TILUMMI-618205 format. One line per 10 residues: number of its first residue (from 1); for each residue x, y, z of C-alpha. Coordinates in nm, 2 decimals, decimal comma. Example, Ala and Ser with C-alpha at 12.3 -4.5 7.8 and 13.67 -1.06 7.14 Angstrom:
BEGIN
1> 1,23:-0,45:0,78 ~ 1,37:-0,11:0,71
***
This chain:
BEGIN
1> 0,63:-1,60:1,80 ~ 0,29:-1,57:1,75 ~ 0,16:-1,20:1,61 ~ -0,16:-1,08:1,51 ~ -0,05:-1,09:1,15 ~ -0,02:-1,45:1,02 ~ 0,17:-1,49:0,67 ~ -0,04:-1,82:0,64 ~ -0,36:-1,60:0,62 ~ -0,27:-1,42:0,30
11> -0,36:-1,72:0,08 ~ -0,72:-1,68:0,22 ~ -0,79:-1,33:0,12 ~ -1,06:-1,46:-0,13 ~ -1,24:-1,63:0,13 ~ -1,32:-1,26:0,27 ~ -1,63:-1,29:-0,02 ~ -1,79:-1,60:0,12 ~ -2,07:-1,42:0,29 ~ -2,10:-1,16:0,00
21> -2,00:-1,33:-0,32 ~ -2,16:-1,07:-0,55 ~ -1,96:-0,80:-0,38 ~ -1,65:-1,01:-0,36 ~ -1,66:-1,11:-0,74 ~ -1,70:-0,74:-0,82 ~ -1,43:-0,65:-0,62 ~ -1,17:-0,91:-0,73 ~ -1,27:-0,83:-1,09 ~ -1,21:-0,42:-1,05
31> -0,88:-0,56:-0,83 ~ -0,76:-0,77:-1,12 ~ -0,82:-0,52:-1,41 ~ -0,62:-0,25:-1,21 ~ -0,31:-0,45:-1,18 ~ -0,29:-0,52:-1,58 ~ -0,08:-0,35:-1,80 ~ -0,22:-0,02:-1,93 ~ -0,04:0,31:-1,94 ~ 0,20:0,18:-1,65
41> 0,36:-0,17:-1,66 ~ 0,26:-0,43:-1,42 ~ 0,60:-0,41:-1,26 ~ 0,56:-0,02:-1,22 ~ 0,20:-0,10:-1,05 ~ 0,37:-0,33:-0,81 ~ 0,61:-0,09:-0,71 ~ 0,35:0,19:-0,67 ~ 0,16:-0,09:-0,46 ~ 0,46:-0,22:-0,24
51> 0,50:0,17:-0,16 ~ 0,12:0,22:-0,05 ~ 0,10:-0,10:0,13 ~ 0,42:0,05:0,38 ~ 0,21:0,40:0,40 ~ -0,09:0,20:0,50 ~ 0,11:-0,02:0,72 ~ -0,04:-0,35:0,59 ~ 0,17:-0,65:0,66 ~ -0,03:-0,86:0,43
61> 0,00:-0,62:0,15 ~ 0,39:-0,57:0,22 ~ 0,44:-0,96:0,19 ~ 0,21:-0,95:-0,15 ~ 0,36:-0,67:-0,33 ~ 0,73:-0,76:-0,21 ~ 0,69:-1,09:-0,39 ~ 0,49:-0,95:-0,67 ~ 0,79:-0,68:-0,75 ~ 1,04:-0,97:-0,74
71> 0,84:-1,17:-0,99 ~ 0,79:-0,86:-1,21 ~ 1,16:-0,79:-1,23 ~ 1,21:-0,55:-0,98 ~ 1,53:-0,58:-0,75 ~ 1,56:-0,49:-0,39 ~ 1,72:-0,12:-0,48 ~ 1,43:-0,04:-0,68 ~ 1,18:-0,16:-0,41 ~ 1,37:0,03:-0,15
81> 1,36:0,35:-0,35 ~ 0,98:0,31:-0,39 ~ 0,97:0,26:0,01 ~ 1,18:0,60:0,03 ~ 0,92:0,81:-0,22 ~ 0,61:0,67:0,03 ~ 0,79:0,79:0,35 ~ 0,91:1,10:0,17 ~ 0,50:1,18:0,10 ~ 0,39:1,06:0,45
91> 0,66:1,27:0,62 ~ 0,56:1,58:0,41 ~ 0,20:1,53:0,46 ~ 0,25:1,50:0,82 ~ 0,50:1,82:0,84 ~ 0,25:1,99:0,61 ~ -0,02:1,98:0,89 ~ 0,21:2,16:1,11 ~ 0,09:2,47:0,94 ~ -0,23:2,39:1,12
101> -0,06:2,39:1,47 ~ 0,14:2,69:1,37 ~ -0,20:2,90:1,27 ~ -0,38:2,76:1,60 ~ -0,06:2,88:1,81 ~ -0,04:3,23:1,64 ~ -0,44:3,27:1,69 ~ -0,37:3,18:2,06 ~ -0,07:3,43:2,12 ~ -0,23:3,72:1,97
***
């Protein structure tokens, strides 16, 4: 089945810089630096990236960071827990905007 997202496109990511090589170089240098071990391990950063990938709903990122998590030693249970953290934050962020709804309905109802 054909879909808009093709996993075979992911390895072509660096091609995005062909028309703007200086900007691409800066981005990829930054990107590489971000994922190097620092205060957080590479494994922890991959788990964070996987959770964010689900939040922004990027299938390419989900593929890339699912693989990165496994390569860095995470297991499916840890990855699933990271996903649930993202879901809880996203759900809470949606719910808290309900305060705006309540404020409007209270003002209109007065």
